[in-house]
C-alpha positions as CSV (number, residue, x, y, z in Angstrom):
1,X,-7.6,-34.9,49.4
2,X,-5.6,-36.2,46.6
3,X,-2.1,-36.5,47.7
4,X,0.8,-35.9,45.3
5,X,3.2,-38.4,44.0
6,X,6.2,-38.0,44.3
7,X,9.2,-40.9,42.3
8,X,12.3,-41.2,43.9
9,X,15.1,-42.1,41.7
10,X,18.2,-42.7,44.3
11,X,19.8,-45.8,44.2
12,X,21.3,-46.4,47.8
13,X,18.2,-48.5,49.8
14,X,18.9,-46.0,52.7
15,X,18.4,-42.9,51.2
16,X,15.0,-44.2,49.2
17,X,14.4,-45.6,52.3
18,X,14.5,-42.3,54.0
19,X,13.2,-39.8,52.0
20,X,10.1,-41.9,51.6
21,X,9.2,-42.5,55.6
22,X,9.5,-39.0,54.9
23,X,7.3,-38.5,52.5
24,X,5.1,-40.5,53.5
25,X,4.5,-39.3,56.8
26,X,3.5,-35.9,55.2
27,X,1.0,-37.6,53.2
28,X,2.5,-38.5,50.3
29,X,2.8,-41.7,47.8
30,X,5.9,-42.4,46.9
31,X,7.1,-44.3,44.9
32,X,11.0,-45.5,44.3
33,X,13.3,-46.4,41.7
34,X,17.2,-47.8,41.4
35,X,18.1,-46.3,37.8
36,X,17.2,-43.8,35.3
37,X,15.8,-46.6,33.1
38,X,13.5,-48.0,35.4
39,X,13.2,-43.8,36.0
40,X,12.4,-43.3,32.4
41,X,9.9,-46.0,32.7
42,X,8.0,-45.3,36.2
43,X,8.1,-41.6,35.5
44,X,5.8,-42.1,31.8
45,X,3.7,-44.9,33.7
46,X,2.7,-43.3,36.8
47,X,3.1,-39.4,36.1
48,X,4.5,-38.1,39.2
49,X,4.3,-34.6,40.3
50,X,7.1,-34.4,41.7
51,X,10.9,-36.6,40.7
52,X,13.3,-36.3,43.0
53,X,16.6,-37.3,41.9
54,X,20.0,-37.8,42.5
55,X,22.7,-37.5,40.5
56,X,25.4,-40.7,40.6
57,X,22.9,-43.2,39.0
58,X,24.1,-47.2,38.6
59,X,23.4,-46.7,34.3
60,X,24.3,-43.0,33.6
61,X,24.3,-39.3,34.9
62,X,21.0,-38.0,36.3
63,X,21.4,-34.9,34.7
64,X,21.0,-36.7,31.3
65,X,17.5,-38.3,33.1
66,X,16.6,-34.6,33.6
67,X,16.5,-33.8,30.5
68,X,15.4,-36.9,28.5
69,X,11.6,-37.0,30.8
70,X,12.0,-32.8,30.2
71,X,11.0,-33.4,27.0
72,X,7.9,-34.3,28.4
73,X,7.3,-34.1,31.4
74,X,6.6,-31.2,33.1
75,X,6.1,-32.0,36.9
76,X,9.5,-29.9,38.6
77,X,12.7,-32.2,39.5
78,X,14.6,-31.8,43.1
79,X,18.0,-32.7,43.1
80,X,19.8,-34.2,46.0
81,X,23.6,-34.8,45.0
82,X,26.6,-34.5,47.1
83,X,28.4,-32.8,44.5
84,X,27.9,-29.6,45.7
85,X,30.2,-28.2,42.7
86,X,28.7,-24.7,41.6
87,X,29.3,-26.5,37.8
88,X,27.1,-29.2,38.6
89,X,24.3,-27.6,39.9
90,X,24.0,-24.6,37.1
91,X,24.3,-27.6,34.6
92,X,22.0,-29.8,36.4
93,X,19.2,-26.7,36.4
94,X,20.2,-26.1,33.1
95,X,19.1,-29.5,32.1
96,X,15.8,-29.2,33.5
97,X,16.2,-29.3,37.0
98,X,14.4,-27.1,38.9
99,X,15.4,-27.1,42.3
100,X,18.7,-28.5,44.1
101,X,19.4,-29.6,47.6
102,X,23.0,-31.4,48.3
103,X,23.9,-34.0,50.1
104,X,23.5,-34.2,53.4
105,X,20.4,-32.7,54.3
106,X,17.6,-32.1,56.9
107,X,14.4,-33.5,56.5
108,X,12.4,-29.9,57.0
109,X,14.3,-28.7,54.6
110,X,13.6,-31.0,52.4
111,X,10.6,-31.3,52.5
112,X,9.7,-27.5,52.4
113,X,11.4,-27.5,48.5
114,X,9.2,-30.4,48.1
115,X,6.3,-28.2,49.3
116,X,7.9,-25.1,47.3
117,X,7.9,-27.3,44.1
118,X,4.2,-28.2,44.5
119,X,2.9,-25.5,45.2
120,X,5.3,-23.4,42.0
121,X,3.9,-25.9,39.5
122,X,0.3,-25.9,40.7
123,X,0.4,-29.6,40.1
124,X,-1.4,-32.1,42.1
125,X,-2.0,-35.7,40.3
126,X,-2.5,-34.7,37.0
127,X,1.0,-35.6,36.6
128,X,2.4,-31.9,34.8
129,X,2.8,-34.5,31.9
130,X,1.8,-34.6,28.9
131,X,2.1,-38.7,27.3
132,X,5.4,-39.5,26.3
133,X,4.4,-40.7,23.3
134,X,5.0,-38.5,20.4
135,X,3.6,-39.3,16.6
136,X,4.8,-38.4,13.3
137,X,2.7,-39.2,9.8
138,X,3.3,-43.5,10.8
139,X,5.8,-43.7,13.3
140,X,5.3,-44.0,16.8
141,X,7.7,-43.0,19.6
142,X,7.3,-43.6,23.3
143,X,10.1,-41.5,25.0
144,X,9.7,-43.3,28.5
145,X,10.1,-46.7,27.2
146,X,12.5,-45.9,23.8
147,X,10.1,-47.4,21.6
148,X,10.0,-46.5,17.9
149,X,7.2,-48.0,15.3
150,X,6.8,-47.0,11.8
151,X,2.8,-47.7,10.8
152,X,2.9,-50.4,14.2
153,X,5.9,-52.4,13.1
154,X,9.4,-51.6,15.7
155,X,11.8,-49.9,14.3
156,X,15.6,-50.2,15.7
157,X,17.4,-47.6,16.1
158,X,21.2,-46.6,17.8
159,X,21.1,-45.1,20.8
160,X,22.5,-41.8,18.6
161,X,19.9,-42.0,16.4
162,X,17.5,-41.8,18.5
163,X,19.1,-39.5,21.1
164,X,19.3,-37.3,18.0
165,X,15.2,-38.1,17.8
166,X,14.7,-36.9,20.7
167,X,16.3,-34.0,20.9
168,X,14.1,-33.2,17.9
169,X,10.6,-33.8,19.3
170,X,12.1,-32.1,21.8
171,X,12.5,-28.6,20.1
172,X,8.1,-29.0,19.4
173,X,8.8,-27.9,15.4
174,X,11.3,-25.3,16.2
175,X,14.9,-25.3,14.1
176,X,18.0,-25.9,15.8
177,X,21.5,-25.4,14.8
178,X,23.9,-27.9,14.1
179,X,25.4,-27.1,16.9
180,X,22.2,-27.1,19.2
181,X,22.5,-30.7,18.2
182,X,25.5,-32.1,18.1
183,X,25.5,-30.7,21.9
184,X,22.7,-32.7,23.0
185,X,23.9,-35.9,21.4
186,X,27.0,-36.4,21.1
187,X,28.4,-32.7,23.4
188,X,30.6,-30.6,23.9
189,X,33.9,-32.1,22.2
190,X,32.2,-32.6,18.8
191,X,30.3,-29.0,18.4
192,X,32.3,-28.7,15.2
193,X,31.1,-31.9,13.5
194,X,28.3,-31.6,11.3
195,X,28.8,-34.5,8.9
196,X,27.6,-36.4,12.1
197,X,24.2,-34.7,11.3
198,X,23.9,-35.8,7.4
199,X,25.0,-38.8,8.3
200,X,22.6,-39.4,11.0
201,X,19.5,-37.8,8.6
202,X,20.1,-39.6,6.0
203,X,20.0,-42.9,8.6
204,X,17.2,-41.9,11.0
205,X,16.1,-41.3,7.5
206,X,15.9,-43.8,5.6
207,X,14.1,-46.0,8.9
208,X,11.7,-43.4,9.2
209,X,10.4,-41.6,6.4
210,X,7.6,-43.0,3.2
211,X,10.3,-41.8,0.9
212,X,13.4,-41.3,2.7
213,X,15.0,-38.8,-0.6
214,X,11.7,-36.6,-0.1
215,X,11.4,-36.3,3.7
216,X,8.6,-35.2,5.1
217,X,9.3,-34.4,8.3
218,X,13.2,-34.8,9.0
219,X,13.6,-31.9,7.6
220,X,16.5,-30.1,6.3
221,X,17.2,-25.8,7.7
222,X,20.5,-25.6,4.6
223,X,23.0,-23.7,6.6
224,X,21.2,-23.6,9.7
225,X,20.1,-27.3,10.8
226,X,16.7,-30.0,11.2
227,X,13.6,-30.0,12.7
228,X,10.9,-31.9,12.2
229,X,7.1,-31.7,11.1
230,X,4.0,-32.9,12.0
231,X,4.7,-33.8,15.6
232,X,1.4,-34.7,17.3
233,X,1.1,-36.0,20.7
234,X,-0.5,-39.8,21.3
235,X,-2.0,-41.0,24.2
236,X,0.9,-44.3,26.0
237,X,-0.9,-47.8,26.3
238,X,0.4,-49.4,28.5
239,X,-0.4,-53.3,29.5
């Protein structure tokens, strides 16, 4: 029988150890990480069948991590968090989590929820994941490592440029409104600042399009928003 792969993303070592022991007793393969950055890399390379994510990570909010990996990973995500407010649960589920368990929790309930999510996903060791690498034209984007290359040459993107690009990638060619993109990249307080998008889209086109003045991939839908054309999956390369 193939063992499910579980990725634990939790910055407290004692809790990680506690969860790992419980899952390994159930016959599961368990991997651990303490940061969002490491979690993205492990999600891309390990292709877990399920992720268990704490929201309070040292290098960012777990909801941001969930939103990022959800763009290319279909495996279920179970949140474990001390945050018990309804708004936190709603935001985590809206970000792409499949279940939410409040700390402290009991091992039987944790295991039951893990088994339930694995059953629903019908996913065992195929990772529930597409490749974290996407491609359009001569541009390759690794959503797990945040690496971007054009014609094989690395391209440096600022954090906001990369967030905007990944939002378009996650749109899978659909038109994303100005408001959607502003909320996704900059947050609720910037939903009316459409000029930000014009500036950053121009910068992305300069770096990624063959002819920035006549873009073939980073397209404008007049008075609506933007979309990414020609997106295709690519095989991730792991050393």
